[in-house]
N, C-alpha and C positions, 0 to 999 in steps of 0.2 A: 576452803572447803576440804573437809577430811573425807577421803575416798576409801570406802570399804568394799572389798570383793567377797561375796559369800559363795562358797562352793557347796553345791548340793548334788545329789545323784540317786539316793535311795529313798524309797517311800516315806519312812519315818522322818527323814530330814526335812521333807517339804512341810510337814506338820510342825516340827520343832522350830523351824525358822520363822513361822508366822508371827509370834509375839514380838520378836526383835525387829523383824522387817516392818511391822506396823509402827513400832516405836521410832524407827529411823525416819519414817515419813513425817513425824512431828518435830524432827530436829533439822532446822534449816542449815546447820553447819555440817551435816553428814549426808553424803550421797552414797547409797548402796547400789552396787552392780552385782547381779546374780548370774552365776554360771551353773548350768545344769549339765552334768557330765553325760547323762544318758545311761548311767549304770543300770537303772531299772528301765528297761526298754519297752515294756508292755504298756499299752494305753491306760488300762485300769489301774496300773501301779505308778502312774506318773501324771500325765496331763489332766486327768479327771480331778485330781486334787486341786490343781490350780483353778479349775473352773468352778467346782462345787464349793470350795472353801474360800473363794475370792482371794487367793494368794497372789502376790506380785508375780507377773510373768518374768521368766528368765530373760536376761539380756543376751546371753549366749547359750546355745544348745549344741553340745559337742558330739552327740550321736555315737558315743563309744560302744555301747551295747555289751553283750555278754562274751567274755573270753576267759582264759585261765587267769588266775590272780596276777601273775607277773605281767602278762601281756596287757591285761586291762589297766593295771596301774601305770604301766609304761606309756600306753597310748594317752591316758589321762594326763600324765605328767607333761608330755610334750605339748598337748593342746592347751592345757591350763597355762603353761609358761608363755605360750604365744599371746594369750589374752593379757596376762600380767605385764608383759613387755609393752603391749599396746596401751593399756589403761593406766599403768603406773600408779597403783593404789598405795595408800599409806598403811593399810592392814589387810590381811586375808583372814576371814572368819570361817572356821570349819566346825562341823557337828559330828559327835559320836565316834564311830570306829569302822567306817566302811573304807573300801579302796579309794573312793572319792575323797574321803577325809585325809588319808595319808598322801595322796597325790597332790592335793591342794596345799597341804602343809609343806611338803618337800619342795614343790615348785616355788613357793614363796620364800622358803629359807634359802634356797640356792640363789635367789635374787636379792637376798638381804632385806626382805620385806617382813615386817612383824606378823606373827601368827597368833590368833586368839582361838582357843579350843573350848567349845561348849561341851559339857559332860566329861571334863577332864578327870583323871584319877581313878576311873572305874577299872577294876581288875578282876579277872577270873583266876589268874595265876596258872592258866593252862596255855602254854606257848604253842600247842598244836592248833589252837584256834586262830584263824587268820585275823579275826577281830582283835585278839589280844596283842598281836604284833602291831597292828595299826594303832591301837590305843597307846602303847608304850612309846613307840617311835614318834607319834604326833605330840605327845606330852613333852618329849625331849626337844622337839623343834619349836615349841610354842613359847612366846614371851608372856602371854596372859593365859592362865589356866583357870577356867570357871568351873568349879567342882559342884556337883549336885548335893553331896552329902559330906558330913564331917569325916566319915570313914574314907571317902575319896581324897579329902585334904591330907589325911594322915598317910595314905598310900604314896602320894607323890613326895611328901616330906621324907618318908623312909627311903625313897630312891634318891634323896639328895637335892630335890627341887624345892626351894623355899621362897624364892622371889617370884612375884607376879601370880601368887596362888590365892584364889578367892572362893569362899563358900557362898554360893548364890542360890541354892535350891534347884529343884528339878524343873527344867523348861517344859517338860511334858505336862506337868501340873498346870503351868501357865497356859499351855495350849488347850488343855481340857476346859479350863475356865472360859477361854476365848470361844470355844466351839460347842460347848454343851447345849446351848439354846438351839443352835442349828441342828444338832444331832437329834434332839428330842422333838423338834417341830417338823423336821423334814424327812427323817429316816422312816422308810416304809419297808425295811428289809424283812421284818417278821411276817408282815402281810404278804409281801411279794413271794417269799419262799415258803409260805404256808407253815410257819413255825409258831409254836406257843411258848411263852416264857416258862423257864424251868423244866422244859421237856426235851432239852437237847444240850449237847456240849459242843464247844467250839474248838477245833483243832487246826494246827498248821504244821507243816513239815517243810523246812527250807534249808537247814544246815547241811553243809556238804557231807559231813560224816554220816548223815542219815540218808540223803538222796543218792549219793554216789556209790553206796554199797547195796547191791540188789537184795542180798539176804537180809540185811538190816531193815531196808525199806519194806520188804515183804512182811517181816515180823511185825513192824509197827502197824501196817495195814491190817494184818491178822488180828492184832490186839483190838483195833477199832471194831472189827467185825464181831468180837465177842461181847462188846458192851451192850447192856440191855436197853439202850436208848439211842436216839438218832445222833449221829456225829456230823456236824456241819463243817465242811472242809473247804475253805477258800484256798484254792490250789495255786501254788507258785508255778510260773511257766516252766522252770527247770524241773520241778517235781513232777509235773504232768508229763514231760518228755521222758523222764527216767522210769516212771510207772509204765508208760507205754513200751519203752525199750525192754523192760524186764517182764513184760506180759503179765503184770499183776492184775488180778481180778478185783473189781470194786464191789464190796458187799452191799446188800440192799439197804442196810441201815446207815450207809455213808452217803451224805448229800453233798456233792461237789458244786461249788459256786465259783 
């Protein structure tokens, strides 16, 4: 039996993992074990996805929560390593570019366990972004790099990585095909929020350079207030905390959900 440990922690990763996790269920020779780091600690950003989208429940929940990048990654690294030592997987599978991604890849590499990276090769070429650091380091630690685009394949080749690189397409597109019927049949969000199609815009603010700078955050919220239509704003827990801390007023045309 080939044992695969999948490391998840952030909201998009739960959705991205669904197509592969479902495929694993049909492979008798593959056993998947899921670790949820708890990087996204809010209920609406975590458990609800497993319930509504019928995703496989995690075998391990690490409850790491929100910390500085270094502390969060370090706590994840220790906890993931403990699971890897216990479970002895043949491979560790990681997605994207979060702290959970890097911690999973690093824990595996330190134990000489092969790493497979979904969404490998993506680059912003902005090393001030924490995600960019995570992407580059995870690709370096991986034995299998599953790239979503031909451009991402070229990115890793330019960095000298030529073995184990595969162009496989975008897993988010696979997830869209998997869940589109559920979304269309079950979603009542417009009705629930009293919204009409094409009469609003959707906005999100969660990047640290935007949320952690009070002046920048206020400027973004001011720009929203000037728009001639409703702004639907699904608010991230950290963003909500920073808006409150900076005493930023919410304009009448901004609908927080």
